[in-house]
C-alpha positions in Angstrom: -118.4 22.0 -72.5 -122.2 22.5 -72.6 -123.8 21.7 -75.9 -127.2 23.0 -77.1 -129.7 20.9 -78.9 -129.6 20.0 -82.6 -132.6 20.3 -84.8 -133.3 16.6 -84.4 -133.4 17.0 -80.6 -135.9 19.9 -80.7 -139.7 19.4 -80.8 -142.6 21.7 -81.5 -143.9 22.9 -78.1 -140.5 22.7 -76.4 -140.2 25.6 -73.9 -137.6 27.2 -71.7 -137.5 30.4 -69.6 -135.5 32.5 -67.2 -136.5 35.1 -64.7 -134.7 38.3 -63.8 -135.3 41.0 -61.3 -134.9 44.4 -63.0 -133.2 46.8 -60.7 -132.1 50.4 -60.9 -128.5 49.1 -61.0 -129.3 46.8 -64.0 -130.8 49.7 -65.9 -127.9 52.0 -65.2 -125.4 49.3 -66.2 -127.3 48.7 -69.4 -127.3 52.4 -70.2 -123.5 52.5 -69.6 -122.8 49.5 -71.8 -125.1 50.6 -74.7 -124.7 54.3 -74.4 -128.6 54.7 -74.4 -128.9 57.3 -71.7 -132.4 58.4 -72.6 -133.7 60.2 -69.5 -136.9 58.1 -69.4 -134.6 55.4 -68.0 -132.3 57.5 -65.8 -133.8 60.8 -64.7 -136.6 60.6 -62.1 -137.8 64.1 -62.6 -137.9 63.8 -66.4 -139.6 60.3 -66.3 -142.1 61.6 -63.8 -143.4 64.0 -66.5 -144.0 61.3 -69.0 -147.0 59.0 -69.6 -145.3 56.4 -67.4 -144.9 58.7 -64.4 -141.7 57.0 -63.5 -138.5 55.6 -64.9 -138.7 52.5 -66.9 -136.2 49.9 -68.2 -134.9 49.9 -71.7 -137.0 47.8 -74.0 -133.8 46.2 -75.3 -132.8 45.2 -71.8 -136.0 43.2 -71.6 -135.4 41.8 -75.1 -131.9 40.7 -74.2 -133.4 38.2 -71.7 -134.7 36.3 -74.8 -131.1 36.1 -76.1 -130.1 34.6 -72.7 -132.8 31.9 -72.9 -131.8 31.0 -76.5 -128.1 31.0 -75.7 -128.2 29.1 -72.4 -131.3 26.9 -72.5 -133.2 26.4 -75.7 -131.7 25.5 -78.1 -128.7 26.4 -76.0 -124.9 26.8 -76.6 -123.8 26.6 -80.2 -126.9 28.0 -81.8 -126.8 31.1 -84.0 -129.4 33.8 -83.5 -130.6 34.8 -87.0 -133.5 37.2 -86.4 -135.9 38.6 -83.9 -139.2 40.5 -84.1 -140.3 42.5 -81.1 -143.5 44.1 -80.0 -143.3 46.1 -76.8 -146.6 45.8 -75.0 -146.1 47.3 -71.6 -143.4 49.1 -69.7 -141.0 47.3 -67.4 -140.6 49.1 -64.1 -137.8 49.0 -61.6 -138.5 46.1 -59.3 -140.4 44.0 -61.8 -139.5 40.4 -62.2 -139.4 39.5 -65.8 -139.8 36.0 -67.1 -138.5 35.5 -70.7 -139.9 32.4 -72.4 -139.3 30.8 -75.7 -141.3 28.1 -77.4 -140.4 26.1 -80.5 -143.2 26.7 -83.1 -141.6 25.5 -86.3 -138.7 23.4 -87.6 -137.2 23.5 -91.0 -134.9 20.5 -91.1 -133.7 21.1 -94.7 -132.4 24.6 -93.8 -131.6 23.7 -90.2 -133.7 26.6 -88.9 -136.0 26.8 -85.9 -138.7 29.5 -85.3 -139.6 30.2 -81.7 -142.3 32.4 -80.2 -140.7 34.8 -77.6 -142.6 36.3 -74.7 -141.7 38.3 -71.6 -144.1 38.7 -68.7 -143.9 40.6 -65.5 -144.6 39.2 -62.0 -148.4 39.9 -62.5 -148.5 37.9 -65.8 -148.7 41.0 -68.0 -147.1 40.5 -71.4 -144.5 43.3 -71.7 -142.9 42.0 -74.9 -143.7 39.4 -77.6 -142.3 38.4 -80.9 -140.5 35.6 -82.8 -137.0 34.4 -83.2 -135.2 32.3 -85.8 -132.1 30.4 -84.9 -129.8 27.9 -86.4 -129.3 25.0 -84.0 -125.8 23.6 -83.5 -124.8 20.8 -85.8 -123.9 17.4 -84.3 
């Protein structure tokens, strides 16, 4: 079984990322799973009348990529996601490739907590989401 890193194995500046193509299919599946059927995500005509001029992905779909990095890569399996702040900076459009990256910025060994910066960028390097996460790394 895969094991994530413990606090002693983590260093300030450690980074990990994943990339994901955001498709119409992914957005529809996310809407079905969450029940968020806001027409900005699903209805071409409605979305065309908005400031974006087209359908966009759910912000939380983008944010969920951060969860994937934390759960799979850094710190990885066994960590507990405690909190997340999010600032949505730009829309994610169908066909965008989003890279979600986390970076260790602080360790609190006494409390076994790690603070990480979290950033999502599109294929052009535009930051679409940023924030911070706190996790409890796995014990030995």
